ZAZA-410127 format. One record per residue (C-alpha): residue number from 1; residue in three letters; z, y, x. Coordinates in Angstrom, 3 decimals. Layout:
N
+------+------+----------+----------+----------+
: dovo : nuke :       up :    north :     east :
+------+------+----------+----------+----------+
:  NUM :  Ala :        Z :        Y :        X :
...
+------+------+----------+----------+----------+
***
This chain:
273
+------+------+----------+----------+----------+
: dovo : nuke :       up :    north :     east :
+------+------+----------+----------+----------+
:    1 :  Unk :   -2.149 :    5.551 :   -5.923 :
:    2 :  Unk :   -1.135 :    4.196 :   -9.441 :
:    3 :  Unk :   -2.309 :    0.943 :  -10.797 :
:    4 :  Unk :   -4.240 :    2.784 :  -13.440 :
:    5 :  Unk :   -6.126 :    4.971 :  -10.968 :
:    6 :  Unk :   -6.690 :    1.768 :   -8.683 :
:    7 :  Unk :   -8.242 :   -0.092 :  -11.769 :
:    8 :  Unk :  -10.099 :    2.937 :  -13.043 :
:    9 :  Unk :  -11.681 :    3.038 :   -9.601 :
:   10 :  Unk :  -12.593 :   -0.770 :   -9.481 :
:   11 :  Unk :  -14.185 :   -0.521 :  -12.599 :
:   12 :  Unk :  -16.064 :    2.490 :  -11.733 :
:   13 :  Unk :  -17.459 :    0.940 :   -8.417 :
:   14 :  Unk :  -18.401 :   -2.193 :  -10.265 :
:   15 :  Unk :  -20.121 :   -0.361 :  -13.165 :
:   16 :  Unk :  -22.101 :    1.617 :  -10.476 :
:   17 :  Unk :  -23.186 :   -1.113 :   -8.244 :
:   18 :  Unk :  -23.608 :   -3.906 :  -11.121 :
:   19 :  Unk :  -25.625 :   -1.378 :  -12.596 :
:   20 :  Unk :  -28.047 :   -0.964 :   -9.968 :
:   21 :  Unk :  -28.372 :   -4.275 :   -9.560 :
:   22 :  Unk :  -29.462 :   -4.981 :  -13.105 :
:   23 :  Unk :  -31.844 :   -1.979 :  -12.742 :
:   24 :  Unk :  -33.352 :   -3.320 :   -9.471 :
:   25 :  Unk :  -33.598 :   -6.971 :  -11.060 :
:   26 :  Unk :  -36.107 :   -5.870 :  -13.853 :
:   27 :  Unk :  -38.668 :   -5.188 :  -11.036 :
:   28 :  Unk :  -37.675 :   -7.675 :   -8.360 :
:   29 :  Unk :  -39.650 :  -10.491 :   -7.842 :
:   30 :  Unk :  -38.683 :  -14.144 :   -8.826 :
:   31 :  Unk :  -36.473 :  -15.263 :   -5.906 :
:   32 :  Unk :  -35.378 :  -11.891 :   -4.425 :
:   33 :  Unk :  -37.212 :   -9.795 :   -2.264 :
:   34 :  Unk :  -36.529 :  -12.222 :    0.576 :
:   35 :  Unk :  -38.902 :  -14.532 :    1.323 :
:   36 :  Unk :  -36.661 :  -16.538 :    3.676 :
:   37 :  Unk :  -33.406 :  -16.668 :    1.678 :
:   38 :  Unk :  -31.327 :  -18.857 :    4.198 :
:   39 :  Unk :  -32.050 :  -16.285 :    6.849 :
:   40 :  Unk :  -31.312 :  -13.336 :    4.449 :
:   41 :  Unk :  -28.002 :  -14.822 :    3.981 :
:   42 :  Unk :  -27.396 :  -15.427 :    7.834 :
:   43 :  Unk :  -27.632 :  -11.490 :    7.865 :
:   44 :  Unk :  -25.593 :  -10.880 :    5.105 :
:   45 :  Unk :  -22.615 :  -13.103 :    6.471 :
:   46 :  Unk :  -23.147 :  -11.343 :    9.678 :
:   47 :  Unk :  -22.542 :   -7.817 :    7.612 :
:   48 :  Unk :  -19.780 :   -9.121 :    5.541 :
:   49 :  Unk :  -17.792 :  -10.617 :    8.598 :
:   50 :  Unk :  -18.179 :   -7.282 :   10.510 :
:   51 :  Unk :  -16.838 :   -5.245 :    7.746 :
:   52 :  Unk :  -14.232 :   -7.660 :    6.959 :
:   53 :  Unk :  -12.696 :   -8.013 :   10.851 :
:   54 :  Unk :  -13.338 :   -4.223 :   11.026 :
:   55 :  Unk :  -11.258 :   -3.679 :    7.767 :
:   56 :  Unk :   -8.601 :   -6.308 :    8.983 :
:   57 :  Unk :   -8.070 :   -4.133 :   11.905 :
:   58 :  Unk :   -7.653 :   -0.878 :   10.121 :
:   59 :  Unk :   -5.265 :   -2.898 :    7.801 :
:   60 :  Unk :   -2.940 :   -4.071 :   10.726 :
:   61 :  Unk :   -2.751 :   -0.459 :   12.239 :
:   62 :  Unk :   -2.245 :    1.028 :    8.692 :
:   63 :  Unk :    0.523 :   -1.520 :    8.096 :
:   64 :  Unk :    2.213 :   -1.048 :   11.275 :
:   65 :  Unk :    2.853 :    2.831 :   10.244 :
:   66 :  Unk :    3.963 :    1.700 :    6.961 :
:   67 :  Unk :    6.516 :   -0.325 :    8.447 :
:   68 :  Unk :    7.357 :    2.024 :   11.100 :
:   69 :  Unk :    7.974 :    4.496 :    8.417 :
:   70 :  Unk :    9.890 :    2.201 :    6.301 :
:   71 :  Unk :   12.278 :    1.240 :    9.380 :
:   72 :  Unk :   12.715 :    5.129 :   10.140 :
:   73 :  Unk :   13.702 :    6.085 :    6.685 :
:   74 :  Unk :   16.401 :    2.870 :    6.986 :
:   75 :  Unk :   17.546 :    3.852 :   10.712 :
:   76 :  Unk :   18.088 :    7.509 :    9.631 :
:   77 :  Unk :   20.031 :    6.714 :    6.454 :
:   78 :  Unk :   22.245 :    4.154 :    8.749 :
:   79 :  Unk :   22.968 :    6.839 :   11.329 :
:   80 :  Unk :   23.860 :    9.151 :    8.635 :
:   81 :  Unk :   26.344 :    7.026 :    7.614 :
:   82 :  Unk :   27.732 :    6.262 :   11.164 :
:   83 :  Unk :   27.923 :    9.890 :   11.584 :
:   84 :  Unk :   30.181 :   10.417 :    9.146 :
:   85 :  Unk :   32.520 :    7.980 :   10.799 :
:   86 :  Unk :   32.322 :    9.782 :   14.249 :
:   87 :  Unk :   32.950 :   13.276 :   12.129 :
:   88 :  Unk :   36.325 :   12.071 :   11.335 :
:   89 :  Unk :   37.530 :   12.169 :   15.027 :
:   90 :  Unk :   36.096 :   15.630 :   15.494 :
:   91 :  Unk :   38.274 :   18.795 :   14.782 :
:   92 :  Unk :   35.231 :   20.386 :   12.648 :
:   93 :  Unk :   35.492 :   17.146 :   10.529 :
:   94 :  Unk :   35.412 :   18.585 :    7.414 :
:   95 :  Unk :   32.290 :   21.055 :    8.026 :
:   96 :  Unk :   30.634 :   18.357 :    9.390 :
:   97 :  Unk :   31.049 :   15.878 :    6.797 :
:   98 :  Unk :   29.886 :   18.083 :    3.908 :
:   99 :  Unk :   26.848 :   19.031 :    5.882 :
:  100 :  Unk :   25.981 :   15.523 :    6.462 :
:  101 :  Unk :   26.071 :   14.903 :    2.500 :
:  102 :  Unk :   23.893 :   18.102 :    2.208 :
:  103 :  Unk :   21.335 :   16.656 :    4.849 :
:  104 :  Unk :   21.259 :   13.202 :    2.659 :
:  105 :  Unk :   20.815 :   15.240 :   -0.285 :
:  106 :  Unk :   18.090 :   17.201 :    0.839 :
:  107 :  Unk :   16.107 :   14.315 :    2.211 :
:  108 :  Unk :   16.177 :   12.186 :   -1.069 :
:  109 :  Unk :   16.004 :   15.817 :   -3.336 :
:  110 :  Unk :   13.628 :   18.122 :   -1.095 :
:  111 :  Unk :   11.752 :   16.191 :    1.914 :
:  112 :  Unk :   10.765 :   13.249 :   -0.121 :
:  113 :  Unk :    8.963 :   14.892 :   -2.926 :
:  114 :  Unk :    7.192 :   17.206 :   -0.084 :
:  115 :  Unk :    6.358 :   13.997 :    1.793 :
:  116 :  Unk :    4.599 :   12.854 :   -1.606 :
:  117 :  Unk :    2.289 :   15.922 :   -2.063 :
:  118 :  Unk :    1.965 :   16.139 :    1.518 :
:  119 :  Unk :    3.373 :   19.458 :    2.128 :
:  120 :  Unk :    6.379 :   18.442 :    4.311 :
:  121 :  Unk :    4.538 :   19.478 :    7.808 :
:  122 :  Unk :    6.671 :   20.079 :   10.975 :
:  123 :  Unk :    9.637 :   21.569 :    9.581 :
:  124 :  Unk :   13.354 :   21.044 :   10.802 :
:  125 :  Unk :   15.854 :   19.962 :    8.192 :
:  126 :  Unk :   18.190 :   22.928 :    7.608 :
:  127 :  Unk :   21.590 :   20.810 :    7.332 :
:  128 :  Unk :   20.300 :   19.413 :   10.873 :
:  129 :  Unk :   20.400 :   23.073 :   12.202 :
:  130 :  Unk :   23.657 :   23.729 :   10.456 :
:  131 :  Unk :   25.166 :   20.483 :   11.853 :
:  132 :  Unk :   23.988 :   21.633 :   15.385 :
:  133 :  Unk :   25.840 :   24.837 :   15.029 :
:  134 :  Unk :   29.040 :   23.573 :   13.991 :
:  135 :  Unk :   29.170 :   20.934 :   16.799 :
:  136 :  Unk :   28.303 :   23.562 :   19.392 :
:  137 :  Unk :   31.296 :   25.543 :   18.553 :
:  138 :  Unk :   33.431 :   22.503 :   18.420 :
:  139 :  Unk :   36.536 :   22.541 :   21.119 :
:  140 :  Unk :   37.022 :   18.677 :   21.812 :
:  141 :  Unk :   40.227 :   18.548 :   23.643 :
:  142 :  Unk :   41.870 :   15.032 :   23.288 :
:  143 :  Unk :   40.242 :   12.159 :   24.891 :
:  144 :  Unk :   39.335 :   10.742 :   21.472 :
:  145 :  Unk :   37.711 :   13.719 :   20.549 :
:  146 :  Unk :   35.666 :   14.069 :   23.617 :
:  147 :  Unk :   34.595 :   10.632 :   23.252 :
:  148 :  Unk :   33.447 :   11.264 :   19.637 :
:  149 :  Unk :   31.861 :   14.553 :   20.649 :
:  150 :  Unk :   29.712 :   12.654 :   23.204 :
:  151 :  Unk :   28.889 :    9.829 :   20.244 :
:  152 :  Unk :   27.626 :   12.662 :   18.032 :
:  153 :  Unk :   25.330 :   13.756 :   20.308 :
:  154 :  Unk :   23.984 :   10.161 :   20.943 :
:  155 :  Unk :   23.673 :    9.581 :   17.343 :
:  156 :  Unk :   21.956 :   13.144 :   16.391 :
:  157 :  Unk :   19.136 :   11.782 :   18.926 :
:  158 :  Unk :   19.108 :    8.603 :   16.972 :
:  159 :  Unk :   18.457 :   10.013 :   13.633 :
:  160 :  Unk :   15.900 :   12.587 :   14.645 :
:  161 :  Unk :   14.157 :    9.901 :   16.220 :
:  162 :  Unk :   14.017 :    7.986 :   13.042 :
:  163 :  Unk :   13.305 :   11.020 :   10.990 :
:  164 :  Unk :   10.238 :   11.380 :   13.316 :
:  165 :  Unk :    9.070 :    8.184 :   12.501 :
:  166 :  Unk :    9.849 :    8.713 :    8.734 :
:  167 :  Unk :    7.853 :   12.007 :    8.661 :
:  168 :  Unk :    4.796 :   10.673 :   10.634 :
:  169 :  Unk :    3.409 :    8.228 :    8.108 :
:  170 :  Unk :    3.559 :   11.193 :    5.686 :
:  171 :  Unk :    0.286 :   12.598 :    7.588 :
:  172 :  Unk :   -1.443 :    9.552 :    7.510 :
:  173 :  Unk :   -2.695 :    7.824 :   10.629 :
:  174 :  Unk :   -6.146 :    6.814 :    9.891 :
:  175 :  Unk :   -8.908 :    9.177 :   11.204 :
:  176 :  Unk :  -11.973 :   10.582 :    9.341 :
:  177 :  Unk :  -14.273 :    8.720 :   11.620 :
:  178 :  Unk :  -12.653 :    5.510 :   10.768 :
:  179 :  Unk :  -13.026 :    6.049 :    6.942 :
:  180 :  Unk :  -16.775 :    7.305 :    7.713 :
:  181 :  Unk :  -17.308 :    3.722 :    9.308 :
:  182 :  Unk :  -15.638 :    1.984 :    6.736 :
:  183 :  Unk :  -17.533 :    3.529 :    3.628 :
:  184 :  Unk :  -21.000 :    3.514 :    5.536 :
:  185 :  Unk :  -20.419 :   -0.287 :    6.261 :
:  186 :  Unk :  -19.390 :   -1.088 :    2.528 :
:  187 :  Unk :  -22.483 :    0.993 :    1.483 :
:  188 :  Unk :  -24.830 :   -1.124 :    3.839 :
:  189 :  Unk :  -23.267 :   -4.272 :    2.165 :
:  190 :  Unk :  -24.062 :   -3.042 :   -1.178 :
:  191 :  Unk :  -27.593 :   -1.871 :   -0.524 :
:  192 :  Unk :  -28.400 :   -5.043 :    1.175 :
:  193 :  Unk :  -27.073 :   -7.112 :   -1.701 :
:  194 :  Unk :  -29.616 :   -5.239 :   -3.882 :
:  195 :  Unk :  -32.420 :   -6.948 :   -2.145 :
:  196 :  Unk :  -31.050 :  -10.276 :   -3.438 :
:  197 :  Unk :  -31.933 :   -9.335 :   -6.940 :
:  198 :  Unk :  -34.030 :  -11.821 :   -8.517 :
:  199 :  Unk :  -35.606 :  -11.617 :  -12.013 :
:  200 :  Unk :  -35.640 :  -15.197 :  -12.183 :
:  201 :  Unk :  -31.961 :  -15.472 :  -12.193 :
:  202 :  Unk :  -29.715 :  -14.915 :  -15.374 :
:  203 :  Unk :  -28.278 :  -10.990 :  -15.760 :
:  204 :  Unk :  -25.092 :  -12.247 :  -15.466 :
:  205 :  Unk :  -25.340 :  -14.290 :  -12.551 :
:  206 :  Unk :  -26.655 :  -11.351 :  -10.729 :
:  207 :  Unk :  -23.757 :   -9.102 :  -12.298 :
:  208 :  Unk :  -21.270 :  -11.987 :  -10.637 :
:  209 :  Unk :  -22.931 :  -11.698 :   -7.266 :
:  210 :  Unk :  -22.383 :   -7.940 :   -7.024 :
:  211 :  Unk :  -19.535 :   -7.625 :   -9.119 :
:  212 :  Unk :  -17.433 :  -10.138 :   -6.793 :
:  213 :  Unk :  -18.629 :   -8.644 :   -3.367 :
:  214 :  Unk :  -17.587 :   -5.033 :   -5.011 :
:  215 :  Unk :  -14.364 :   -6.071 :   -6.165 :
:  216 :  Unk :  -13.193 :   -7.471 :   -2.745 :
:  217 :  Unk :  -14.554 :   -4.486 :   -0.848 :
:  218 :  Unk :  -13.084 :   -2.067 :   -3.266 :
:  219 :  Unk :   -9.534 :   -3.680 :   -3.512 :
:  220 :  Unk :   -9.876 :   -3.671 :    0.618 :
:  221 :  Unk :  -10.412 :   -0.160 :    0.887 :
:  222 :  Unk :   -7.848 :    0.830 :   -1.912 :
:  223 :  Unk :   -5.213 :   -1.195 :    0.069 :
:  224 :  Unk :   -6.090 :    0.764 :    3.194 :
:  225 :  Unk :   -5.509 :    4.084 :    1.225 :
:  226 :  Unk :   -2.151 :    2.692 :    0.016 :
:  227 :  Unk :   -0.774 :    1.694 :    3.407 :
:  228 :  Unk :   -2.126 :    5.074 :    4.863 :
:  229 :  Unk :   -0.435 :    7.038 :    2.213 :
:  230 :  Unk :    3.264 :    5.329 :    2.158 :
:  231 :  Unk :    4.877 :    8.201 :    0.373 :
:  232 :  Unk :    2.397 :    8.967 :   -2.610 :
:  233 :  Unk :    3.541 :    7.750 :   -6.130 :
:  234 :  Unk :    2.445 :    4.198 :   -7.313 :
:  235 :  Unk :    2.856 :    0.686 :   -6.119 :
:  236 :  Unk :    3.958 :   -0.242 :   -2.980 :
:  237 :  Unk :    4.992 :    3.566 :   -2.135 :
:  238 :  Unk :    8.099 :    3.778 :   -0.077 :
:  239 :  Unk :   11.435 :    5.510 :   -1.797 :
:  240 :  Unk :   14.473 :    7.188 :   -0.457 :
:  241 :  Unk :   16.664 :    3.717 :   -1.547 :
:  242 :  Unk :   18.331 :    3.608 :    1.784 :
:  243 :  Unk :   19.196 :    7.230 :    1.783 :
:  244 :  Unk :   20.415 :    7.160 :   -1.751 :
:  245 :  Unk :   22.525 :    4.149 :   -0.762 :
:  246 :  Unk :   23.779 :    6.267 :    2.006 :
:  247 :  Unk :   24.948 :    9.009 :   -0.540 :
:  248 :  Unk :   26.954 :    6.326 :   -2.416 :
:  249 :  Unk :   28.323 :    5.127 :    0.662 :
:  250 :  Unk :   29.502 :    8.609 :    1.861 :
:  251 :  Unk :   30.986 :    9.342 :   -1.436 :
:  252 :  Unk :   33.200 :    6.594 :   -1.323 :
:  253 :  Unk :   34.056 :    7.015 :    2.502 :
:  254 :  Unk :   35.097 :   10.855 :    1.788 :
:  255 :  Unk :   37.357 :    9.314 :   -0.989 :
:  256 :  Unk :   38.833 :    7.245 :    1.035 :
:  257 :  Unk :   39.530 :    9.595 :    3.877 :
:  258 :  Unk :   40.958 :   12.254 :    1.198 :
:  259 :  Unk :   38.268 :   14.717 :    1.781 :
:  260 :  Unk :   38.125 :   16.504 :   -1.588 :
:  261 :  Unk :   36.587 :   19.715 :   -0.219 :
:  262 :  Unk :   33.599 :   21.108 :   -1.884 :
:  263 :  Unk :   30.184 :   20.175 :   -0.386 :
:  264 :  Unk :   28.285 :   23.116 :    0.672 :
:  265 :  Unk :   25.331 :   22.170 :   -1.408 :
:  266 :  Unk :   23.984 :   21.167 :   -4.763 :
:  267 :  Unk :   22.572 :   17.817 :   -5.543 :
:  268 :  Unk :   19.405 :   18.477 :   -4.176 :
:  269 :  Unk :   20.287 :   19.767 :   -1.276 :
:  270 :  Unk :   20.016 :   23.518 :   -1.604 :
:  271 :  Unk :   22.942 :   25.800 :   -0.161 :
:  272 :  Unk :   25.223 :   27.040 :   -2.667 :
:  273 :  Unk :   25.639 :   30.328 :   -3.554 :
+------+------+----------+----------+----------+
***
């Protein structure tokens, strides 16, 4: 979520709740609707604390998944670079090297935009399938080739696991029932605060009372939304920086080993021809 949208949502929420408070204040008795203000404040403290604790657990859960997605993206990029090195010991090094570059390009140019718009789904990377077909037809004869062949399969498993962690964050992990509880609790807090409307207080004091609570609750909910959707465009979103760095390293590595063969894909990872 962009900063502009977050700001607009915050302003709209404050406009609604402060407007409601000032409207109720016009007909509120002097001293609020509560006869015992201390008791009412104690109950409000219980409500606010309950919301804060519940929201804290949800933020912890969302941040854990956010961090797993980030770690998965970084691990996947690292394994791709390591597999390039392993491929140099295999007889099909040229094919595997080119397909690794295409895999990295497709992650940046195709999978990342689809993760941002939520359309990635449970799909295989076509270049991962192409590499599987290539390695399946590889005849490793020498001890070095056989060792590299086994190492390649281990790295493939690590790469697929890291990709799974990266994709898992694109779907969001907070269920609708949790969102329902969060918004219901926030609504109860706001409704309860309306009973603190006091015609004897200044309007700006009442506006500050409601606005401060609205701001804290709204910002908390916006933070949960941002953590639950780590790939959506906006502040704090995850970007394919690690894989872009790997693409640069692969270009340097190909030049170092004298690999000048044409890569079988364009800059976005689409097959040529």
